[in-house]
C-alpha positions in Angstrom: 0.5 -20.6 -40.3 0.6 -17.2 -42.0 -2.6 -15.6 -43.0 -3.5 -15.0 -46.7 -2.9 -11.3 -46.3 0.5 -11.9 -44.8 1.4 -14.3 -47.6 0.4 -11.7 -50.3 2.5 -9.0 -48.5 5.7 -11.1 -48.8 8.2 -10.4 -51.5 8.8 -13.1 -54.1 12.3 -13.6 -52.6 10.7 -14.2 -49.1 8.2 -16.6 -50.6 10.9 -18.6 -52.3 13.0 -18.7 -49.1 10.2 -19.8 -46.9 9.1 -22.5 -49.3 12.6 -23.9 -49.4 12.7 -23.9 -45.6 9.4 -25.8 -45.5 7.9 -22.9 -43.6 5.4 -22.1 -46.3 3.8 -24.3 -48.9 3.4 -23.5 -52.6 -0.2 -24.6 -52.2 -0.7 -22.0 -49.5 0.9 -19.2 -51.6 -1.0 -19.9 -54.8 -4.2 -20.3 -52.8 -3.7 -17.0 -51.0 -2.9 -15.1 -54.2 -5.9 -16.5 -56.0 -8.1 -15.5 -53.1 -6.8 -12.0 -53.6 -7.3 -12.2 -57.3 -11.0 -13.2 -56.9 -11.5 -10.1 -54.7 -9.6 -7.5 -56.6 -9.4 -8.5 -60.3 -13.1 -7.7 -60.9 -12.3 -4.1 -59.8 -8.9 -3.7 -61.4 -9.1 -5.9 -64.5 -5.4 -6.7 -64.2 -5.6 -10.3 -65.5 -7.3 -11.1 -68.8 -6.7 -14.8 -68.7 -6.4 -16.9 -65.5 -5.3 -20.6 -65.3 -6.3 -21.3 -61.7 -6.7 -25.1 -62.1 -3.3 -25.5 -63.7 -1.6 -23.2 -61.2 -3.0 -25.1 -58.2 -2.0 -28.4 -59.8 1.5 -27.0 -60.3 1.5 -25.9 -56.7 0.8 -29.4 -55.5 3.6 -30.8 -57.7 5.9 -28.1 -56.3 4.9 -29.0 -52.7 5.6 -32.7 -53.4 9.1 -31.8 -54.7 9.9 -29.9 -51.5 8.7 -32.8 -49.3 10.8 -35.3 -51.4 13.9 -33.1 -50.9 14.4 -32.5 -54.6 16.8 -29.9 -55.8 14.8 -26.7 -56.1 15.1 -23.8 -58.6 15.5 -20.2 -57.6 11.7 -19.5 -57.9 10.4 -22.8 -56.8 6.7 -22.6 -56.0 6.5 -18.8 -56.4 3.6 -17.4 -58.5 4.4 -15.1 -61.4 2.1 -13.3 -63.9 3.0 -13.0 -67.6 2.2 -10.1 -69.9 -0.3 -11.0 -72.6 2.2 -10.1 -75.4 4.5 -12.9 -74.2 3.8 -16.3 -75.5 2.8 -19.1 -73.1 2.5 -22.7 -74.3 -1.1 -23.9 -73.8 -2.3 -20.5 -72.4 -4.2 -18.1 -74.5 -2.2 -15.1 -75.7 -4.5 -12.4 -77.1 -2.2 -9.3 -77.2 -5.3 -7.2 -76.7 -6.3 -7.9 -80.3 -9.5 -9.3 -81.8 -7.3 -11.1 -84.4 -5.8 -13.3 -81.6 -8.8 -13.8 -79.4 -8.5 -17.6 -79.7 -4.7 -17.9 -80.2 -3.0 -20.5 -78.0 0.7 -20.7 -78.6 2.4 -24.1 -79.1 5.6 -22.9 -77.4 6.7 -20.7 -74.5 8.7 -17.6 -74.9 12.3 -18.1 -73.8 11.6 -16.1 -70.7 8.7 -18.3 -69.8 10.7 -21.4 -70.3 13.4 -20.1 -67.9 10.8 -19.1 -65.3 9.2 -22.5 -65.4 12.6 -24.2 -65.3 13.3 -22.2 -62.1 10.1 -23.6 -60.6 7.9 -20.5 -60.9 4.1 -21.1 -61.2 2.2 -19.2 -63.9 -0.9 -17.4 -62.5 -2.2 -16.2 -65.9 -1.8 -13.4 -68.4 -2.1 -9.7 -67.7 -3.9 -7.1 -69.7 -2.3 -4.9 -72.4 -3.3 -2.3 -75.0 -3.7 -3.6 -78.5 -0.3 -5.2 -79.5 1.3 -2.9 -76.9 1.2 0.2 -79.1 0.3 2.6 -76.3 1.5 3.7 -72.9 -1.9 3.1 -71.2 -3.8 -0.2 -70.8 -7.2 -0.6 -72.4 -8.4 -2.6 -75.5 -11.6 -3.6 -77.2 -11.3 -7.3 -76.2 -10.8 -7.1 -72.4 -11.6 -3.5 -71.6 -9.7 -1.1 -69.2 -7.2 -1.8 -66.5 -7.4 0.5 -63.5 -4.7 1.9 -61.2 -4.9 0.5 -57.7 -3.8 3.9 -56.3 -6.8 5.6 -57.9 -9.4 3.7 -59.8 -10.1 6.6 -62.1 -6.5 6.7 -63.4 -4.6 4.4 -65.7 -1.8 2.2 -64.4 0.1 3.0 -67.6 1.2 0.5 -70.1 1.8 -1.4 -72.1 2.5 -3.8 -69.1 -0.2 -2.1 -67.0 -2.0 -5.3 -66.1 1.1 -6.7 -64.5 1.8 -3.7 -62.4 -1.8 -3.4 -61.2 -1.5 -7.0 -60.1 1.8 -6.6 -58.2 0.8 -3.3 -56.7 -2.3 -4.8 -55.2 -0.7 -8.0 -54.0 -2.1 -10.3 -56.7 1.3 -12.0 -56.9 4.7 -10.5 -56.1 6.4 -11.0 -59.5 5.4 -10.0 -63.0 7.0 -10.2 -66.4 6.5 -7.3 -68.9 8.0 -6.2 -72.1 9.6 -2.8 -72.8 9.9 -1.4 -76.3 9.5 2.2 -75.4 9.2 2.1 -71.6 6.6 -0.5 -71.1 7.9 -2.0 -67.8 9.1 1.4 -66.5 6.0 3.4 -67.4 3.4 1.3 -65.5 5.8 0.7 -62.6 6.3 4.4 -62.2 2.5 4.9 -62.2 2.0 2.0 -59.8 4.7 2.6 -57.2 6.9 -0.3 -58.2 10.4 -1.1 -59.2 11.2 -2.3 -62.7 14.3 -2.8 -64.8 15.0 -2.9 -68.5 18.4 -4.7 -68.6 20.8 -4.0 -71.4 19.5 -4.9 -74.8 20.2 -8.6 -75.4 20.5 -9.6 -71.8 17.1 -11.3 -71.9 16.6 -13.4 -75.1 13.3 -13.0 -76.9 11.5 -15.6 -78.9 9.0 -16.0 -80.5 8.0 -12.4 -79.7 9.9 -9.9 -82.0 11.4 -12.8 -83.9 8.7 -15.0 -85.6 6.9 -13.6 -88.6 4.1 -16.1 -88.2 2.6 -13.7 -85.7 1.8 -10.3 -87.3 1.7 -7.6 -84.6 3.0 -9.8 -81.9 6.4 -10.0 -83.7 7.7 -6.5 -84.0 10.0 -3.9 -82.4 13.0 -6.1 -82.8 15.7 -3.5 -82.4 13.9 -1.8 -79.4 12.3 -4.5 -77.3 13.4 -5.8 -73.9 11.7 -8.2 -71.5 11.9 -7.3 -67.8 10.6 -7.8 -64.3 8.2 -5.6 -62.4 8.3 -6.1 -58.6 7.8 -4.4 -55.2 11.5 -4.7 -54.3 14.9 -4.4 -56.1 15.9 -7.8 -54.8 12.9 -9.5 -56.4 13.8 -8.1 -59.8 17.4 -9.1 -59.3 16.3 -12.6 -58.5 14.1 -12.8 -61.6 16.9 -11.4 -63.8 19.2 -14.1 -62.4 16.8 -16.6 -64.0 15.8 -14.9 -67.2 19.1 -13.1 -68.1 21.3 -16.1 -67.5 22.9 -16.1 -71.0 22.3 -16.4 -74.7 19.8 -18.4 -76.7 20.3 -19.3 -80.4 16.7 -18.3 -81.2 17.6 -14.7 -80.6 20.5 -13.3 -82.7 20.8 -10.3 -80.4 21.2 -12.3 -77.2 24.3 -11.6 -75.2 26.8 -14.0 -73.6 26.1 -14.9 -69.9 26.8 -12.0 -67.6 30.2 -11.8 -65.9 28.5 -10.8 -62.7 25.9 -12.2 -60.3 22.6 -10.3 -60.4 22.0 -10.5 -56.7 25.5 -9.6 -55.8 25.3 -6.6 -58.1 23.1 -4.8 -55.5 25.9 -4.7 -53.0 28.3 -1.8 -52.4 27.9 1.9 -51.7 27.8 4.9 -54.0 30.1 7.2 -52.2 31.9 9.5 -54.7 29.8 8.4 -57.7 29.5 11.1 -60.3 25.8 11.4 -61.3 24.1 13.4 -63.9 20.6 14.6 -63.3 18.6 15.7 -66.3 15.2 17.0 -65.1 13.9 17.6 -68.6 16.5 16.6 -71.3 16.8 20.3 -71.8 13.6 20.5 -73.8 10.8 18.4 -72.4 7.7 19.7 -70.6 7.4 18.2 -67.2 4.5 18.4 -64.7 5.4 20.5 -61.6 4.5 17.7 -59.2 6.8 15.3 -61.0 9.6 17.9 -60.9 9.1 18.4 -57.2 9.1 14.7 -56.3 12.0 13.7 -58.5 14.2 16.6 -57.4 13.6 15.5 -53.8 14.6 11.9 -54.7 17.8 13.1 -56.4 18.8 14.9 -53.2 18.8 11.5 -51.5 21.6 10.4 -53.8 23.6 13.5 -52.9 22.8 14.0 -49.2 22.4 10.4 -48.0 24.3 8.3 -50.5 27.4 10.5 -51.0 27.0 11.0 -54.8 28.3 14.1 -56.6 25.2 15.4 -58.5 25.4 17.6 -61.6 22.5 18.9 -63.6 23.4 18.0 -67.2 21.8 17.0 -70.5 23.0 14.6 -73.2 22.3 17.1 -75.9 19.8 15.3 -78.2 16.5 16.8 -79.4 13.0 15.5 -79.3 13.3 12.0 -80.8 9.6 11.1 -80.8 9.2 11.0 -84.6 12.4 9.0 -85.1 11.3 6.5 -82.4 7.9 5.8 -83.9 9.5 5.5 -87.4 11.8 2.8 -86.0 8.9 1.1 -84.4 7.1 0.7 -87.7 10.3 -0.1 -89.6 10.6 -3.0 -87.2 6.9 -3.9 -87.5 5.2 -6.4 -89.8 3.4 -3.7 -91.8 2.1 -6.2 -94.4 0.7 -8.6 -91.9 -0.8 -5.9 -89.7 -2.4 -4.1 -92.6 -4.1 -7.4 -93.6 -5.4 -7.7 -90.1 -6.6 -4.1 -90.2 -8.5 -4.7 -93.4 -10.3 -7.7 -91.7 -11.3 -5.4 -88.9 -9.0 -7.1 -86.4 -7.0 -4.0 -85.5 -9.0 -1.2 -84.0 -6.7 1.1 -82.0 -7.2 4.4 -83.7 -3.6 5.6 -83.6 -2.4 2.3 -84.9 -4.9 2.2 -87.7 -3.9 5.7 -88.7 -0.2 4.8 -88.9 -0.9 1.6 -90.8 -2.8 3.6 -93.4 0.2 6.0 -93.8 2.6 5.3 -96.7 6.2 4.9 -95.5 9.3 5.6 -97.5 12.7 4.1 -97.4 14.1 7.5 -96.7 12.0 8.0 -93.6 13.3 4.7 -92.2 16.9 5.6 -93.1 16.6 9.1 -91.6 15.3 7.5 -88.3 18.1 5.0 -88.3 20.7 7.9 -88.7 19.0 9.9 -86.0 19.3 7.0 -83.6 23.0 6.6 -84.5 23.5 10.3 -83.8 21.7 10.0 -80.4 23.7 6.9 -79.4 27.0 8.8 -80.1 25.7 11.7 -78.0 24.8 9.4 -75.2 28.1 7.5 -75.0 30.1 10.7 -75.0 27.9 12.1 -72.3 27.9 9.0 -70.1 31.8 8.8 -70.1 31.6 11.7 -67.7 29.3 10.0 -65.2 28.7 6.8 -63.4 24.9 6.9 -64.1 22.2 9.3 -65.1 19.0 10.2 -63.3 15.8 11.5 -64.9 12.1 11.5 -64.1 10.7 8.2 -65.4 7.7 10.0 -66.9 6.8 13.6 -67.5 3.4 13.3 -65.8 1.7 11.5 -62.9 -1.0 8.9 -63.7 -3.8 10.4 -65.9 -7.4 9.6 -66.8 -8.6 6.2 -68.1 -9.1 5.4 -71.8 -6.8 8.0 -73.3 -3.3 7.5 -74.8 -1.8 10.3 -72.9 -2.2 14.0 -71.9 -2.3 16.6 -74.6 -1.2 19.4 -72.3 1.7 19.3 -69.8 2.5 22.2 -67.5 0.1 24.5 -69.4 1.6 23.8 -72.8 0.2 21.6 -75.7 2.3 18.6 -76.4 2.4 15.7 -78.8 0.7 12.4 -77.9 3.9 10.7 -76.7 5.7 13.7 -75.2 4.9 12.3 -71.7 7.1 9.3 -72.6 10.1 11.5 -73.4 12.4 10.0 -70.8 11.8 6.3 -71.5 11.8 5.6 -75.2 15.2 7.2 -75.9 16.8 4.5 -73.7 15.3 1.8 -75.9 16.9 3.5 -78.9 20.3 3.3 -77.2 19.8 -0.1 -75.6 21.3 1.1 -72.2 20.1 -0.5 -69.0 17.5 1.5 -67.1 15.3 1.1 -64.1 12.5 3.0 -62.4 12.4 3.4 -58.6 9.4 4.7 -56.6 10.4 8.3 -55.9 7.4 9.5 -53.9 3.9 10.7 -54.3 2.0 13.7 -55.6 0.0 15.8 -53.3 -3.1 13.7 -54.1 -1.3 10.4 -53.4 -0.3 9.3 -56.9 3.0 7.5 -57.4 6.0 9.1 -59.2 9.0 7.3 -60.5 12.7 8.2 -60.9 14.6 6.7 -63.7 18.2 5.4 -63.3 20.1 4.9 -66.6 23.5 3.1 -66.8 26.3 3.2 -69.2 26.4 0.7 -72.1 26.1 -2.8 -70.6 26.5 -1.5 -67.0 23.6 -3.3 -65.4 25.5 -3.7 -62.2 25.6 0.1 -61.5 21.9 0.5 -62.2 21.0 -2.3 -59.7 23.4 -1.0 -57.1 22.1 2.5 -57.4 18.5 1.3 -57.1 19.3 -0.9 -54.1 21.1 2.0 -52.3 18.1 4.3 -53.0 15.7 1.7 -51.7 17.6 1.4 -48.5 17.8 5.1 -48.0 14.2 5.9 -49.0 12.3 2.6 -48.7 8.9 2.2 -50.4 7.9 -1.4 -49.7 5.7 -0.4 -46.8 3.3 1.6 -49.0 0.2 -0.1 -50.3 -2.8 1.4 -52.2 -5.7 2.5 -49.9 -7.9 0.3 -52.1 -6.6 -2.7 -50.1 -7.9 -1.5 -46.8 -11.2 -0.6 -48.3 -11.7 -4.0 -50.0 -9.9 -6.5 -47.7 -10.8 -5.1 -44.3 
């Protein structure tokens, strides 16, 4: 019998395989993960709501199905955590907001339906900033989530609770949402892989679609749901479940993919033409991030046979246009009512809700996005994929929205996100892979961006990089200190 530590070190794919082979019980897996949660969650504050009794009951049902010889789903008996912005039937979904502290949805989000249908077992909900309107993870309801690699640093956000959980072995699979980078940001800060599939691959409902939920329902033209995992294979497995085709509750959802998500990882990259944009041509980037990402890009050229060219798509700083689109998509009336009742407290969100918006501002942002999309498709026709840093900085201090200075120069509050949110504006597929570490041991990510709807190349590039420069063996030092 495997020890609890060995079970927690397994990938989700390995757990699923061993369960189907009757070499590991879902009861053992869920028990091992909850033992880890009880040890580490008081330190990291990754989970804000746990459903231990329900999870253990589901594990017993899953074990019985295995023993009966039932047909098993792709994730049968495997634990998964769900971001607290994603609705879960019967499980509190607070979204980091005082206004939703007692909210228990009466329906699952589509992605949760699909995970349950594949046999996954829900561990609980992971912490977020208020309504996800920040790239770090702290709120006035549940407090601050800490980075397992350094407890004085943020794991990023807005899916920071999920990455803190996976990076410390509190479950191998996590679901996050990504409206401006929110699966890629915390995965970069936590040493994980994450993928934002093409816009519409993973249907969304009720999040972003149901006006009954002010704040929760927003970002409709920007939002994606995606996996956050320790391996590329685990994310591909999750995508095979959650990105399996359209749903009539989401008007943006795409037809079923013409490819197999797990097969997409196969094949080499020899001769691929790859653009590397270290700074978009204008962004400030921390020197440590530059150093680590440049070394990672060399792997694509020297080990994987790609033809690398430094090049930029040619757009300017899109921060203002992005945030204008966010609030064009948001339920301003409903959120302002919540603010007036004292139910919204995030200072930056309060400030924007008090701001008067004009139709011209929304139109200008829409036109700016169209211009950027045109620049991107013209640029991407020359290349098979694009590489950038995932973020402009390494993990930073707790309880701030972001650094105000990068590489000695003052910057705007979202400048450190310059590489992630533009890819939400275009809807292209994008992933972050662990690229290496700063001199003081903090994770740095490399972003892989594909052409329109070319999820296959993104997964293949990520899998090739993982094979050439593996990262699964690295765990935060915290685990040795606490678990030994």
